[in-house]
N, C-alpha and C positions, 0 to 999 in steps of 0.2 A: 262395363261398356262405356265407351267414350261418348259424352254428350254431343249433340249436334244443334246447330242453329235451326230454327224453324224454317224449313226449306220447301219452296214451291218449285216443282219442275213443270214447265209450261211449254206445250206446243202451241204457239199463238194462233188466234183467229186470223184468217187470211181470206183469200178469194173464195167465193162460194164453190164448193166441190174440190178445193185444192188440197192435195194430200202431201205435198212436198215438204222436206225438212224432217220427216220422221224416218221410217225405214224405207222410204220410197226410192226407186231408181229413176222415176220419171217425174221431175219436179215441176208439174203443171197440172191444170185441170185435164182430166182424161175424157176419152170418148163417152164413157158412161161413168156414173157415180162410183168412185172407188176410194177406199181408205185403207192404208197400211197401218199396222200397229206402230206406236212410237217406241220401238224396241231399245234404241240407244238411250233415250231418257229413262225408260223403265229400268234398264240395267243399272244405271247410276242411282236412281231412286231406291233400288233394293239395297244399296250400300249406305244409305243415309236414314237412320232411324227416325221415325216420326214425320217423314216427308210426305208430300202429296203430289201426285201426278195428275195434271189436267191437260187433256188432249182436246183442244177447242174445236177444230174443224169437224170431225165426225159427230161430236156432240151438238153441233149447231150453235156453239157459244159465240157471242159477239164481244167486241171490246168492252161494251157496257156491262157485260156479264162478268168478265174476268178482271177488269181493273179494280173493283172493290176488294178482291182477294188479297191485294197487296197489303192491306191493313193488318192481316193476320200472320204475316211472315217477316222474317229477318233477311232471308236470302231467296232470290229468284234466279232460276237457271232456264234460259230460253234456247230452244233448238231452232236454228235458222237455216236458210239455204240461199244460194245465189239469186234465185228467182224471187224469193219473198223477203230478202233482207231489208229493203227500204220500208216495207210495211211493218216488219217486226221491230224496227227501231221505233216506230211510232207507238207500238204497244209498250215497249220498255219505258218510253217517256211518260205514257199514261200511268203506268204502275208507279213510277217515281213521283208523279204529282199526287197520287193517292197516299203514298207513304215515303216522304223524303229520306227517311233513314234506311229504306230498303236497299240492300246491296244486290246489284244485278250483273249477271254474267251471261255471255253468249257461247254456245257450243255448236258444232257442226262443221262439215267439210269446208264450207265457204269461208268462215272466219278462221279456220285452222291454217289456211294458206295466206290470208290477208289480215293478220291480227291487228297490226297498228292502224291500218286503214279502217278496219271495223271500229276500233276504239275511237278513231277520229270522227266517226259519223255522229256521235252524240255523247255529251257528258253523262248521260244516264247510264252508260255502259261502263262499269268499273273494271271488268276483266273479260278476256276471251281465252278459251282453252284450245290447245292444239291437239291434233291426232287423236289418240284414244284418251278420253277425258274422264273415265270412270273414277279412278283413284285421285285424280287431280281435284275433282269436284268434292269427293268425299273429304279430302284434307281441308279444303276451304270451309266446308260445312262443320268440320270439327273445330273451327276457329283458328286455324294456323295462320300466321302472318303470310301475306302473299309472297314476299321475297323468298320464303322457305319452301314454297310449293313448286315443284318442277312441272314443265309443260304448260307455261302460262305467260300471257302478256297482260299488263295491267296499267292502270292510270294512277300516278302518284305525284301530287304537288305540280300538276300541270304538265308532267312529263310521262312518256310511255316507257315502261321497263319490261324486259323480257328475261325470264328465268331459264336455266338449262332445259333442254328437251327431256321429256320423260321416256325412258326405255320402253319399247313395246312389251306388252304383257305376254309372258311365256306360259305361266300356269293358268290356263283358261278356266280350269275347274275352281279357281279362286273366286270366280264371279258367281253370285247367288242367282237363283232362278228368277227369271222375269215374270213367269206366270203367276207368282204370288202377288206381284204388283198389279198385273192385269186384273186379277181377281179382286183386289182391294179397291182399285180406283177406276177401272174401265168397265164399259158395258159392251160385251163382245158382239152383241147383235148389231151394233152401230158400224161394224167393220165389214166392208164389202169389196170383193174383187171379182170381176165378171167371170173369170175362168176357174175360180175356186168354189167349192161347195160352201154353203152358208148355213150356220155360222162356222167360221174358220178361226184358227189361231196361228200366228207366225212367230218365229224366233230364229236366233242364230245358234249354230253348233260350232262355229269357228269364225275366224276373221282373216282377211287377206285372200289374195287370188294369185295364182301362179302365172296367169296370162298377162300380157303386156299391152293390151288394147289401148291405143293412144287417146281414145275418147272417154274411157270409163273413169268416172269421178272417184269412186271409193278407194280402190287399191292405190291410186296415185296421191291421195290426200290423207287418208285415215288408216286404212287397213294394211297397206303394204303388199308386197308380192311374195311373201311367205304365207302359206296357209297354216295358221296356228289354231289348233283344234282342242275342243273339250274331249274328255275321254268318252268312250262309247257308253260306259255305265252312267256317267253324269247326264248325258243327253237322254238316255232311256228313262232315267229316274225323273227328269223334269217332265217328260211326256206322261209318265205315270201319274205324277202330281197334277198335271193339267187335266187328265181324265177325271180326277176326283173333283177338281174345281169346276169343270165345265162339261158335265155329262151330255149336253146337247150339241157339242162341237162335232161337226161331220168331217173335218179335214184339218190336218196340221201341215204347215208349209215351212220348210227350212230355207231361210232367206240368205244363207251364205252366198257370196258372190258366185262360187262354183262348188256346190256340194260334192260333185263328182271328181274334184281334183285328187282325192285320195280314195281310190276304188275299194281296196280292202276294208277301209274304215266304213265307207258307205254301205258295203254289204253287211258288215257286222252290226251297224246301227239298224239296218233294215230287218235283220233277224230278231233283234231286240224288240223292234216295233211290231213285228209279226206276232210275237208272244203276247203283246198287249192288245192285239186285234184292232189297231187303229188304221185309218186311211190317211195317207200322207202324200205330199208332193214336194218338189225342190227345184232349184236352179241347176241346170246341167249344161255342159258343153256338148256340141254335136259330134262327139267322137266316142261315146261310151260303148264298149263292146257288147255284143248281143248276150254273152254269157252273164255279164253283170246286170244288164237290163232284165234278164230273166229272174235273177235272184231278187232284185228290187221289186219287180212285179209280184213275185210269189209271196212277198212279205208286206204287201199293203200299198205299194206305190201306185198312184192313180194317174199323175200328170207330171210332165217335165216342162219347165219354162226354159226355152232355148233361145239364145241370141244368135240368130243366123246373120243378121245385119245387112248382108248384100248377097246378090246372086252372081256377082262378078269377082273372079279370083284375084284380079290385080288390085281391086279396092281392098279386099280382105288382107292381102299381103301388105299393102301400104299402111293400113291401120294396125298391123301386127296382131291380127285376130288369132293366128296360129291354128287355122282350120282349113282343110281342103274341101272343096265342094263335093267331090265324089265321096269322100268320107261322110259328109253331112247327109248326102242322099241315102247312103247305105244305112246309117244310124236311124234316119227317119223311117225307112222301110221296115227295119227291125222292130222299132218301137210300135209301129202300127200293127205289125203281125202279132205282137205280143199283147195288143189291146191297151197299150199305154197311150194316153192322150198327150198332145203337145200343144202348148201355147208358144208360138214363134214370135220373136221380136225382130223388127227390121228398122234400119235407119236410112233416111233419104238425105243426100247432100254431103256425104263423107268425101274427103279428098280423093280426086280421081273420078268423081261422079260426072256423067254426061247424060244427054237425052237418051242415048243408046243403052247405057248401063241401068238407067231407071227402068226401061222396058224389060231389060234382061232380068232384073231382080223381080219384077212383077211376074214374069213368066216362070221364074224359078219357084216363087212362092206358090203359084197355082199348081205347079208340077208336083212339088213335094207335099202340098196340101195339108198343112197342120190343121188341127181341129179349130183353132182360133189364132188370131194374130194381132199384134199391135205395131203400128207404124209411127215412128217418131222422126223429128227433124234433127239433124246433127246439131248438138249443143256443145259449144266450146266452153266448158266450165273452167274458171280460173284454177290453176294448179295442175291442169292436164297438159299433156304433150300437144294435143290438138289445139288447145288455146294458144300455146306458144307458137305453134306453126302458123295458125291463122293470123296472129299479130305480125309475125315476120313477113308473111307473103301478102298481106293486105286483103285477106279474105273476109275479115270481120267488118261487115257493113253496118251492123247495128249492135248495140250493147245490151238492150233489154231482151232477156230470154223468154219473157211472157208478155202478153198485152195487158191492157187495163183490167181485163176480166180474168186473168190468170191462164189463158190459153197459150200454148207454146207458139212462138213466132220464129220465122226463118231469119237467121242472122248471118249466115255464111253465103257468099256469092263468089262466083268464079268468072274469069274473063269469057269463058265459053258457055256458062250456065248461070243465069241470074237467080237470085234468092227467091224471086217471085215464081219462077218455074219450079224450083225445088219445093216451095210451099204448096203449089198446086198439085204436085205429084202425090202428096199424101192422100188427098181425096180420091184421085184417080186409082191409086193402089187399092184403097178400101173398096171402092166400087167394083173394080175388076175382080177382086178376090171373093167378096161376099155376095154380090148380086149374080150368083150362078145357081141354076136349078139344084145342083148337088148340095150346095151349102144351105140354101133355103129349105130344102126338103129335110136335111139333117136337123135343123133347128125345130121344124114342125114335129118331127118324130120325137125329139127330146121333150118338147112341151107336152105332147100328147100323153106321155108316160107318167107325168108328175104335175099335179095342179099347182103346187108351190113354184116349181120351176117355170111353169107356163106364165104365171103372174110376173115372175121376176124377169123372164126374157122379153115379155111384152113391154115392161117398163124400160128395160135396157134398150130395146129396139127404138122406142120413142126418143130416148136420150141420144142414141147414136145418130138418128136422122137429124135431130136438132144440131148435133155436133157438125155434121156434114154441111148443114145449111149455114152455120156460123162461119165455117171455113170458106164456103163459097162467097159469102158476103164480104169476107175480109180479104179475099184474093185481089 
């Protein structure tokens, strides 16, 4: 076995309640306390023997808690995001002060597309990795000279150097199980997602997404637009391993950008999971046929996370969503008839948004009536087509994607629709959707059937009302 540098994988402490930079899609504080697993870091940690993964946000660790860890390691790898980058640079500098000999690198979509700019942010950062960084970091941890490692930009003698790009990983089964690292280094009870059963575990079964949505960060910066997948047997074996590690887990979530991009494979995995007797959920596009939904449901599927984004067809076409509203309506009816729950996600302020389309989307959401929903502001992340279009057309009116507390801010504005109006639409959307007798009665019914769920929903309700109050005061 090749020896490795003593390596710390760190998801840095950040804003209170901030889960971005890990496996998260929504890089900001959420409406309620939510934490995704740091799957990308865990995947790489599984390749580096003797490493340790520290996920500071869900563990409630502060900079004072993590900085002294630097003394025990030779290499530190920090996962960052566009929203948290400036904060994460401060963490790197604190680690360097504790151990001047510590080598520090940054990974994540944000630095993958702005490598030299990231290096220029602080001399504490020795290198940044691009795209899929698993084996790039493994080679650095093996002690290989940086010029010989592909997929890297690094600092050398006051200059920035870049090595050739690393080819996308094709043999996804070459990646070891992340659940072993979760079991070794994480406390699963610290991870919460409002629409998932608790405790839950999430992981990836593949990378990349065939859709071409102009706003979506991951396929345009890290994963690509080919869906490269692990074998069915490999996925089912990891879930079997997870059931041995975590007998208390109530749900497994597949965080692939679009798990349903390959329907025959999704059905085959479902059948394998059915034999294990586990409950599971996944990301899906709003076009899965009823026949496939039935197979997935019959083998343990509980919930689908679906990106509807807008109730206006022209907006969907403009952002290349690749979905028709009539198909989305039929899909949602079929899922409901089969008893599959849906968490729908929507985005306010995409190109083409008007006061009228905002109301149209709110009506659409109330009409299809997913079990729960999340409303975000359009976020033009560097490296996306939306970002480039916003710069070209002068829509980008602010650069900070989150405020001082980590809450998402409205940065896009249009001649006919101000960013302040877009910001205010999120609160209105939530109020019009949730403050209805049907929704309130549904929550009460759910709470009445399970005391643990009752306690959790009451706590989430308080957080949600505080979230709305913060938004109102920020408007």
